[in-house]
N, C-alpha and C positions, 0 to 999 in steps of 0.2 A: 605916441610914446610905448603907450599904454597898452597896444593894438601892435605894436612892435616886442616885446613883453611876453604877451599871451603867445604871439606864434613863435617865438624862442622856446618857451616853457613847453609848448605842446611839440616842438622838433623834438626836445632831450626827454618826454616823455613816450614815444612814438620811438625814440634808440632805444632806450630802458626795455620796451615791450618786444622788439624785435630780438633785442640780445637773450632777452629771457623765453621768447618761443624757440629761437637755439641753441640754447644750453639749456636742456631740459633735463641733464642730473640732478639740479639744485634744485631748491624751492624758492623762491625769492618775495619778498615784501617791499615795494615803494615806499620812500621817507623825504619828508621838503626839509631842507637845509633852512631852519631857522634862527640859527647864531650860528657864531665862532668867537673864540677865546680870544680876549682882547690884547694880551699877555705877545708881547714878539719873539719870545723864548717857547711858549707853548703851542702846538700845534694838534688842536679839536674844533670839531664841526658839534652844532645839536641839531638834533633831527626831531621832526614832529611824531614819532612814533615812539610808544614804551615799553612795561611790562607788560601793558593790554594788551598790546598786540602780539603776545606772544615772544616779545624781544628779551635775551638774557646776554649775559656779560661775554663778549669771545666772539658772537658772532661777526663772521666776515663780513665787510659792506664796501660793494663797488660801484662801480656806473660799466657803462657797453663800453667802454674805451679798455678800463683796466684796474688794477686793485686800488682800493682807497685808503681802507684800515680796517680800524675792529672796533665794535661797541666795547666803551670802556667803562662805564657808569650809567645804569638805567636807575628811571622813577614811571609810574604809572604813565603818562602820557609823553614820554621825551626819553631821550638818550643822549648820552655824549659819545663820540668817535674820535678816536687818537689814530689822525692820518700818521700814515706810512711816514710824513717827513718830520713827524716829534724824534725828539731827541733820545727818548727812551722805549721807542721803535724799534725791535728787532724782527727783520722778515727771513728765515730761510728761504733760500732762491734756485735756481739753476739757470747759469749759462747753458742758451738754447743749442750754439755751434761749439762751445770746447767742450760741452757733456760733462761741466763740473759743479756742484755745490759751493753754495759762499754763502756771505750774510751779509744784508742788509740793512743797514741803519739810518735813521733822521739825522742831520747835523744843526747846530744851531742857525745857520743861514736857512734853514731847510731846503736843504738839496737833501739828496741819496748817498751814500755813500756805502762803496762795494769792499768789502772787508775780507780777511781770511782766504786770498786766491793765492794758490802757488806758484811760484817763480816764472815756474818752465809751461805756464798756461796763457796760451797768445788770446790778447785781448782787443778786439777791433773795434772802433767805431762804428755803432749801427747795429751790433750783436744785441740781440732781444733775451732779455732777463726776466724768467718765469717764478711764479712759487714753486718750489719744490716738495712741499707737503710734510717734508720733514717736522719733526718736533710738535704735529699736531697742531700748530696757530693758524692755520690755512689750508684751504684744498691745492692740490697740486694745479699747476699748468694754466692761473689767474697770469695774466700779464699784467708786468710789475713797470717795464720800460728798455731803452736800450744805452749801452752803451756809450757814453761822452766821451770820455777820453783815460788811461791808464797811468797810475804813476809804479813808476817799478825802479827799486832802487837797489842796486848788486850789496850792500850792508842790513838789508830787511830779513828774513822769513819772508813775508808774505807781499803782493803784490795788492795796491788800493786802487779804483775806480771809480769815476763820479757817475752816475746815471740820472740819466734821462727821463722823468718822469713820462708816463703815457697819458697821466690824469692832469689836467689844471687845474688846481686845490684851488684857483683865486675864483672860478666860475661855475665851481659845483651847486646846483640847485636842486636837486633830486638825485639821489640815489637808491641803491638797490641794496638788503639786506640779505644775506644767505640763511634761509631759517632752518634748513634742516643737516646743516654743519654743526657736530660737537666738538668743540675742541677740546684737545686734553688737556685735562687738571693735573701738574705732575705737585702740586700742592701738600698733599695727604702724604708725601713719602718720608716721614718723621720717623725713623726707629723706634721701634715700640719696645719697652724695656718688658 
């Protein structure tokens, strides 16, 4: 059993190394998942890297498959990562085939939902969803998932879609943190008298 786990961890690590070598536009640091939030309504993981490793709040977290989330809180030797499936998560994304932007949010059930898609856009199951880079929260072109199905009602201004994430959040063991991406902080936009 231990041997199987070691082989599985080695395979995951090898996939992450391959990903980081083929995506040289960013710098990465690997971290092990050491905990999960026990609440059924919150979607967070705890990783074994922290501020002593250079981690800061807002840094994007990925795997070789795609986007996981962002660093939400940091202490010296650990960090909490908000998954994109969390209800308070919002990611600006673009639909590759439709060539348009939308907002991806998490739901209470742990699913991903695409909002604010105009009614005239055709959503096809299997369409690829990528980060758009808008709003400065995530780098552009990280894979997020695929359109599973769309809900379109004539009475609504926008249509919605359920997105199948490419990352299996239940099996996360090792993740990569993008360390050279600087999220845009818009909190100081308070008018000065």
